[in-house]
C-alpha positions in Angstrom: -4.7 49.3 -4.7 -1.9 51.3 -6.3 -1.6 51.1 -10.1 2.2 51.6 -10.5 5.0 49.4 -9.4 8.2 51.1 -8.1 11.3 49.4 -9.4 13.6 48.1 -6.6 16.4 50.3 -7.8 14.2 53.4 -7.6 12.9 52.3 -4.3 16.5 52.1 -2.9 17.2 55.6 -4.2 13.9 57.1 -3.0 13.3 55.1 0.2 12.8 58.1 2.5 10.2 59.6 0.2 8.4 56.3 -0.2 8.4 55.7 3.5 6.8 59.1 4.0 4.2 58.4 1.4 3.4 55.1 3.2 3.1 57.0 6.5 0.5 59.2 4.9 -1.6 56.1 3.9 -0.4 55.2 0.4 0.5 51.6 -0.4 3.7 51.3 -2.3 4.3 48.2 -4.4 8.0 47.5 -5.1 8.8 45.3 -8.0 11.6 43.3 -9.4 11.8 42.6 -13.1 8.5 44.3 -13.5 6.6 42.0 -11.1 5.3 42.9 -7.7 7.7 41.7 -5.0 6.9 43.6 -1.8 4.4 46.0 -0.3 5.4 49.1 1.7 2.6 50.2 4.1 2.4 52.3 7.2 3.2 50.5 10.4 0.3 50.7 12.9 1.7 50.0 16.3 -0.5 50.8 19.3 0.9 51.9 22.6 -2.0 50.2 24.3 -1.2 46.8 25.9 -2.8 43.7 24.3 -5.8 42.5 26.3 -5.9 38.7 26.4 -9.4 37.2 26.1 -10.8 39.5 23.5 -12.3 36.6 21.6 -13.5 34.7 24.7 -16.8 33.1 23.9 -16.5 33.7 20.2 -14.4 30.7 19.3 -15.6 27.1 19.5 -13.5 24.0 19.1 -15.4 21.0 17.8 -15.6 17.9 20.1 -14.0 15.8 17.4 -11.1 18.3 16.8 -8.4 15.8 17.8 -9.8 13.0 15.7 -8.0 12.4 12.4 -10.3 11.4 9.6 -9.3 8.0 8.2 -8.9 9.2 4.6 -6.6 12.0 5.7 -4.6 9.6 8.0 -4.3 7.2 5.1 -3.1 9.9 2.7 -0.4 10.8 5.2 0.6 7.2 5.8 -0.5 7.4 9.5 -3.2 4.7 9.3 -4.1 1.8 7.1 -6.1 2.5 4.0 -9.9 2.7 4.8 
C-alpha cells in the first residue's frame, strides 16, 4: 500500500506521469483535503473472451434459499411478528 497521498490538484497537473506510474504497477492514492478519495491502478483488460461456466460445480445454492426467515421478514414488515 502506498504511503503518500497525492493531492487532487497535483494529480490534475501530473495525470500523465501518475498514469504511467500506475501502468508500471504502482498504486496511486489521490486525496481531497488530506483524506484518501480515489485509487489509481493499472487497468488489466484481457483480449481473451470470457468463458461462461468457469465456476460450474463450485457454487451451491441451499435448498431453502428462497425462504425468508420469520425474524427478517418481521423486521422488514413483510410478515407478522413471530
